[in-house]
C-alpha positions as CSV (number, residue, x, y, z in Angstrom):
1,M,29.1,-18.6,14.8
2,T,27.8,-16.2,17.5
3,D,30.6,-17.0,20.1
4,H,32.4,-13.6,19.3
5,L,29.2,-11.5,19.2
6,M,27.8,-9.8,22.4
7,Q,24.6,-11.6,23.4
8,N,22.2,-8.7,23.2
9,Y,20.3,-10.4,20.3
10,L,18.6,-13.7,20.2
11,P,18.4,-14.4,16.4
12,L,16.1,-17.0,15.0
13,P,17.8,-20.1,13.5
14,V,18.3,-18.7,9.9
15,T,20.8,-16.8,7.9
16,F,19.7,-15.1,4.7
17,E,22.2,-14.8,1.8
18,K,20.2,-13.0,-0.9
19,G,16.9,-11.0,-1.5
20,E,14.8,-9.9,-4.4
21,G,11.7,-7.8,-4.1
22,A,9.5,-9.1,-1.2
23,W,11.5,-12.3,-1.0
24,L,14.5,-13.7,1.0
25,W,16.6,-16.8,0.5
26,D,18.5,-18.5,3.2
27,T,21.9,-20.2,3.0
28,E,20.0,-23.6,2.4
29,G,18.1,-22.1,-0.6
30,K,14.8,-21.9,1.2
31,K,12.6,-18.9,0.0
32,Y,10.7,-16.8,2.4
33,L,8.0,-14.0,1.9
34,D,9.1,-11.0,3.8
35,G,6.3,-9.4,5.9
36,L,8.6,-7.4,8.1
37,A,10.9,-5.5,5.6
38,G,13.8,-5.3,8.1
39,V,11.4,-3.8,10.7
40,A,9.8,-1.2,8.3
41,V,13.3,-0.5,6.6
42,C,13.2,-2.1,3.2
43,G,10.1,-0.2,1.8
44,L,11.4,-0.9,-1.9
45,G,12.0,-4.6,-1.0
46,H,15.4,-6.2,-1.4
47,A,18.1,-5.5,-4.0
48,H,15.9,-2.8,-5.6
49,P,17.8,-1.9,-8.9
50,A,17.4,1.8,-8.4
51,V,19.0,1.7,-5.0
52,T,21.7,-0.8,-6.0
53,R,22.6,1.5,-9.0
54,A,22.7,4.5,-6.9
55,L,25.0,2.8,-4.3
56,C,27.3,1.5,-7.0
57,D,27.6,4.6,-8.9
58,Q,28.3,6.7,-5.7
59,A,30.7,4.3,-4.2
60,A,32.7,4.3,-7.5
61,T,32.9,8.1,-7.3
62,L,33.0,9.2,-3.7
63,V,31.9,7.5,-0.4
64,H,32.9,10.0,2.3
65,T,34.6,13.2,3.0
66,S,33.3,15.0,6.2
67,N,30.8,17.7,7.2
68,W,33.7,20.1,7.2
69,Y,32.9,20.5,3.5
70,H,29.8,20.9,1.5
71,I,28.2,17.7,0.3
72,A,26.1,18.2,-2.7
73,R,23.9,15.1,-2.4
74,Q,23.3,15.9,1.4
75,E,22.1,19.4,0.3
76,A,19.9,18.0,-2.4
77,L,18.5,15.4,0.0
78,A,17.7,18.1,2.6
79,E,15.9,20.2,-0.1
80,R,13.8,17.3,-1.1
81,L,12.9,16.2,2.3
82,T,11.9,19.5,3.7
83,A,9.8,20.3,0.5
84,L,8.0,17.0,1.0
85,A,7.3,17.6,4.7
86,G,6.7,21.4,4.7
87,M,9.8,21.8,7.0
88,D,12.8,24.3,6.7
89,R,16.0,22.6,7.5
90,G,17.4,19.1,8.2
91,F,20.3,17.3,10.0
92,F,21.4,13.9,9.0
93,S,22.6,11.1,11.4
94,N,23.1,7.4,11.0
95,S,20.0,6.1,12.8
96,G,16.6,6.9,14.2
97,A,17.9,7.0,17.7
98,E,20.5,9.7,16.8
99,A,17.8,11.7,14.9
100,N,15.8,11.7,18.1
101,E,18.9,12.7,20.1
102,A,19.1,15.7,17.8
103,A,15.4,16.5,18.4
104,I,15.8,16.2,22.2
105,K,18.9,18.6,22.0
106,L,16.7,21.1,20.0
107,A,14.0,21.0,22.5
108,R,16.5,21.7,25.3
109,L,18.1,24.7,23.5
110,H,14.6,26.0,22.9
111,G,14.0,25.8,26.6
112,H,17.2,27.4,27.7
113,G,16.4,30.2,25.2
114,K,13.4,30.8,27.3
115,D,15.5,30.8,30.5
116,I,14.1,27.5,31.7
117,D,16.8,25.9,33.8
118,K,15.6,22.2,33.4
119,P,13.8,22.1,30.2
120,T,11.3,19.0,30.2
121,I,9.8,17.0,27.5
122,I,6.4,15.1,27.7
123,V,6.7,11.6,26.3
124,T,4.2,8.8,26.3
125,E,3.7,5.4,27.7
126,G,4.2,2.6,25.3
127,S,6.4,4.6,23.1
128,F,9.8,3.6,21.6
129,H,12.4,6.2,20.7
130,G,15.7,4.4,20.7
131,R,18.3,2.8,22.9
132,T,20.7,5.6,23.7
133,L,20.6,6.9,27.2
134,A,18.4,9.9,26.3
135,T,16.1,8.0,23.9
136,L,15.7,4.9,26.1
137,T,14.6,7.4,28.9
138,A,12.2,8.8,26.5
139,T,10.8,5.3,25.6
140,G,7.8,4.2,27.4
141,N,8.9,0.6,28.1
142,R,10.5,-0.3,31.4
143,K,12.2,-3.4,29.9
144,V,14.2,-1.1,27.7
145,Q,15.3,1.0,30.7
146,A,16.0,-1.7,33.2
147,G,19.7,-1.9,34.3
148,F,20.7,1.3,32.7
149,E,19.9,3.7,35.4
150,P,20.5,6.5,36.3
151,L,18.3,7.6,33.5
152,V,18.5,11.0,31.8
153,Q,16.6,13.8,33.5
154,G,14.2,16.0,31.7
155,F,11.2,13.8,30.8
156,V,7.8,13.4,32.1
157,R,5.4,10.7,30.9
158,A,1.8,10.7,29.9
159,P,-0.6,8.1,28.7
160,Y,-0.8,7.9,25.0
161,D,-3.8,9.3,23.2
162,D,-4.8,11.3,26.3
163,L,-5.0,15.0,25.9
164,Q,-6.3,15.7,29.4
165,A,-3.1,14.1,30.8
166,I,-1.0,16.6,28.8
167,E,-3.1,19.4,30.1
168,T,-2.8,18.2,33.7
169,I,1.1,18.0,33.4
170,A,1.1,21.4,32.0
171,S,-0.8,22.7,34.9
172,N,1.7,21.4,37.4
173,N,4.9,21.9,35.5
174,N,6.2,25.2,34.2
175,E,9.5,23.7,32.9
176,V,7.8,21.6,29.9
177,V,9.2,22.7,26.6
178,A,8.1,20.1,24.2
179,V,5.9,17.1,23.5
180,M,7.5,14.0,21.8
181,V,5.2,11.4,20.4
182,E,4.9,8.7,17.8
183,P,1.9,9.5,15.3
184,V,1.3,5.8,15.4
185,I,3.0,3.6,18.2
186,G,5.0,1.0,16.5
187,E,7.0,-1.2,18.8
188,G,4.2,-0.8,21.4
189,G,1.8,-2.7,19.2
190,I,0.6,-0.4,16.4
191,Q,-1.5,1.8,18.5
192,I,-3.5,4.4,16.4
193,P,-4.6,7.4,18.4
194,D,-8.0,9.0,18.1
195,A,-8.6,11.3,15.1
196,G,-8.2,14.6,17.2
197,Y,-5.2,13.5,19.3
198,L,-2.4,15.1,17.0
199,Q,-4.6,18.2,16.4
200,G,-5.0,18.5,20.1
201,L,-1.4,18.2,20.8
202,R,-0.7,20.9,18.1
203,Q,-3.2,23.2,19.7
204,I,-1.7,22.7,23.2
205,C,1.9,23.3,22.0
206,D,0.9,26.5,20.1
207,A,-0.9,27.8,23.2
208,R,2.0,27.2,25.6
209,G,4.9,27.9,23.3
210,W,6.0,24.3,23.2
211,L,7.6,22.3,20.3
212,L,5.7,19.4,18.8
213,I,8.1,16.7,18.0
214,L,6.9,13.8,15.9
215,D,9.0,10.5,16.0
216,E,8.2,9.2,12.4
217,I,11.1,6.8,12.3
218,Q,8.7,4.0,11.7
219,T,5.7,5.8,10.3
220,G,7.4,8.0,7.9
221,V,8.5,7.7,4.1
222,G,5.2,6.3,3.0
223,R,4.6,3.5,5.5
224,T,1.2,4.7,6.6
225,G,-0.2,5.6,3.2
226,K,0.9,9.3,3.2
227,W,4.6,10.5,2.9
228,F,4.4,11.3,6.7
229,A,1.9,10.1,9.2
230,F,1.1,13.6,10.4
231,E,-0.6,14.3,7.1
232,H,-3.5,12.2,8.2
233,A,-4.1,14.8,10.9
234,S,-3.6,17.8,8.6
235,I,-1.1,19.3,11.0
236,Q,2.6,20.3,11.0
237,P,5.1,19.4,13.6
238,D,7.9,21.8,14.7
239,I,10.4,18.8,14.6
240,M,10.2,15.4,12.9
241,T,12.6,12.5,12.8
242,L,13.0,9.9,10.2
243,A,15.2,6.9,9.6
244,K,14.2,3.2,8.7
245,G,12.6,3.4,5.2
246,L,14.5,6.5,4.1
247,G,17.7,4.5,3.1
248,N,16.0,1.1,2.3
249,G,18.6,-0.6,4.3
250,V,21.4,1.9,4.2
251,P,22.0,3.5,7.7
252,I,20.6,7.0,7.6
253,G,18.5,9.2,10.0
254,A,17.2,12.7,9.7
255,C,15.9,15.3,12.0
256,L,13.7,17.9,10.2
257,A,12.6,21.3,11.7
258,R,10.7,24.4,10.9
259,G,10.4,27.9,12.0
260,E,12.2,28.7,15.2
261,A,13.3,25.2,15.8
262,A,15.0,25.1,12.5
263,E,17.4,27.9,13.6
264,L,18.4,26.6,17.1
265,F,21.5,24.7,16.0
266,Q,24.5,26.8,15.6
267,P,28.1,25.7,14.6
268,G,29.5,23.4,17.3
269,H,26.1,22.5,18.8
270,H,25.7,19.1,17.1
271,G,27.4,16.8,14.6
272,S,28.0,13.4,13.2
273,T,31.1,11.9,11.5
274,F,29.3,9.9,9.1
275,G,25.9,11.6,9.0
276,G,24.7,12.5,5.6
277,N,27.7,11.2,3.6
278,P,27.5,11.0,-0.2
279,L,26.7,7.2,-0.2
280,V,23.8,7.2,2.2
281,C,22.3,10.3,0.6
282,A,22.5,8.8,-2.8
283,A,20.6,5.9,-1.5
284,A,18.0,8.1,0.1
285,L,17.5,10.2,-3.0
286,A,17.1,7.0,-5.0
287,V,14.5,5.9,-2.6
288,L,12.5,9.1,-2.9
289,D,12.8,9.0,-6.8
290,T,11.5,5.4,-6.9
291,M,8.6,6.0,-4.6
292,E,7.5,9.0,-6.6
293,K,7.9,7.2,-9.9
294,E,6.1,4.0,-8.8
295,K,3.5,5.8,-6.7
296,L,4.3,3.7,-3.7
297,V,2.8,6.0,-1.1
298,E,-0.6,5.5,-2.7
299,R,0.3,1.8,-3.1
300,A,0.8,1.5,0.7
301,S,-2.6,2.9,1.3
302,Q,-4.1,0.4,-1.2
303,L,-2.2,-2.6,0.2
304,G,-3.1,-1.5,3.7
305,Q,-6.8,-1.7,2.9
306,Q,-6.3,-5.2,1.2
307,F,-4.7,-6.5,4.5
308,I,-7.3,-5.2,6.8
309,E,-10.2,-6.4,4.7
310,G,-8.4,-9.8,4.2
311,F,-7.7,-10.3,7.9
312,Q,-11.2,-9.1,8.8
313,A,-12.5,-11.8,6.6
314,T,-10.4,-14.6,8.0
315,L,-9.8,-13.8,11.6
316,A,-12.4,-11.3,12.8
317,H,-14.6,-14.1,14.3
318,V,-11.8,-16.4,15.5
319,D,-11.9,-16.8,19.3
320,G,-8.7,-15.3,20.7
321,V,-8.4,-12.5,18.2
322,V,-8.9,-9.3,20.2
323,E,-8.5,-6.7,17.4
324,I,-7.3,-6.2,13.8
325,R,-6.0,-2.6,13.2
326,G,-3.6,-0.7,10.9
327,Q,-2.8,2.3,9.0
328,G,-1.3,1.9,5.6
329,L,1.3,-0.9,5.8
330,M,1.5,-0.9,9.6
331,I,-0.7,-3.9,10.4
332,A,-1.5,-5.4,13.9
333,I,-3.4,-8.5,14.8
334,E,-3.8,-8.4,18.7
335,L,-4.4,-11.8,20.4
336,D,-5.6,-12.5,23.9
337,R,-2.5,-14.3,24.9
338,P,1.3,-14.1,24.5
339,C,2.3,-15.4,21.0
340,G,6.1,-14.9,20.6
341,E,6.5,-18.4,19.4
342,L,4.6,-17.4,16.2
343,M,7.8,-15.9,14.9
344,N,9.5,-19.2,14.8
345,T,6.4,-21.1,13.5
346,A,6.1,-18.4,10.7
347,L,9.9,-18.9,9.8
348,Q,9.3,-22.6,9.4
349,A,6.3,-21.8,7.0
350,G,8.4,-19.5,5.0
351,L,7.1,-16.2,6.4
352,L,8.8,-13.4,8.1
353,I,6.5,-11.7,10.7
354,N,7.1,-10.0,14.1
355,V,5.4,-10.3,17.5
356,T,5.6,-7.1,19.6
357,A,4.0,-5.9,22.9
358,T,3.9,-9.7,23.8
359,Q,0.7,-10.5,22.1
360,V,0.6,-8.5,18.9
361,V,1.4,-9.9,15.6
362,R,2.9,-7.0,13.5
363,L,3.4,-6.8,9.8
364,L,5.4,-4.2,8.1
365,P,5.8,-5.5,4.6
366,P,7.5,-3.7,1.7
367,L,5.7,-1.2,-0.3
368,I,6.3,-2.9,-3.6
369,L,4.2,-6.2,-2.7
370,T,2.0,-7.4,-5.6
371,D,-1.7,-8.1,-4.8
372,A,-0.8,-11.9,-5.1
373,E,2.0,-11.6,-2.5
374,A,-0.2,-9.6,-0.2
375,Q,-2.9,-12.4,-0.4
376,Q,-0.3,-15.0,0.2
377,L,0.9,-13.2,3.3
378,I,-2.8,-12.8,4.4
379,D,-3.5,-16.4,3.9
380,G,-0.3,-17.6,5.5
381,V,-0.6,-15.4,8.6
382,S,-4.1,-16.2,9.0
383,K,-3.5,-20.0,9.1
384,L,-0.8,-19.6,11.6
385,I,-2.9,-17.6,14.0
386,T,-5.9,-19.8,13.5
387,D,-3.8,-22.9,14.2
388,F,-2.1,-21.3,17.1
389,L,-5.5,-20.3,18.9
390,N,-7.1,-23.6,18.2
């Protein structure tokens, strides 16, 4: 079946054919509890009626025109998102990587507007920003970059959660124009910074005239128990990127900006053939409507607490468990050894989980989980990890 696909994925031995809520069924009829949600994408779970209805209604009316014309749903979505996030303007793309490309281009325009010849963006170790040439360069993972040199110029790297490192770079580089970080590092193992980190970055950027870019592709749209993770720090970014949970599986990305950054793009500076077409914007509007109606942002916070308390009770004293951490429904259980095999073991047990950063079990379940489903996931993952470590 995979003979005609390029071999850039190594899929597990299963093919899913339907889903409902937090559950998936494979082609053999086996049922699985989804603790990954398409890697933080399906926040409303699978086949949510509101998203299905929005897609069907819009597809029956109009799927695509182009950005040469006004698109009413795109304009409505931009209005909703900027109001929720305290931003001014938005640009829509098809993915998170493309949203980050837009953010990078905005930073460079900002720099050139200040007569800086080689605008430089500070990025962090352990980050993941995408797999385009610019975003893989920004990503703090050598495995993602290997084989794709020469990398894109204009980035300098600092350790994550280290304000002094940012200050040191600032003292030695007068071409820095922006800092780009994840509020919580996702692919790097759910790394949550100290409480003052984002506030410190905001202060440094304000003092030096830099833009603060927050990659909220994984953290945004309610995942951390707030609409956006920056709300935990009570700050505002200049630029924020979204994707994943915004369309509940329909490919859409967004780059939001405020203030000066919101005015940088002018006609001809950037674009996307499919970005923000009526179909994807209808889906995203349905997602926002449903999250507000069902109070799923608050629910993510409640469920996150249930997961942390549950895993603390079952795993905190198990030898080999290094740390249990999380923010909302971004949950990590770090072990003292590589544990990639747990993905297959979990699959056999009817659970979908992820292992990232070699030895971190990562859970990104849908926001619509019931308490019983959450407990089932806690119990199942706890047994998998305990059996693996013993």
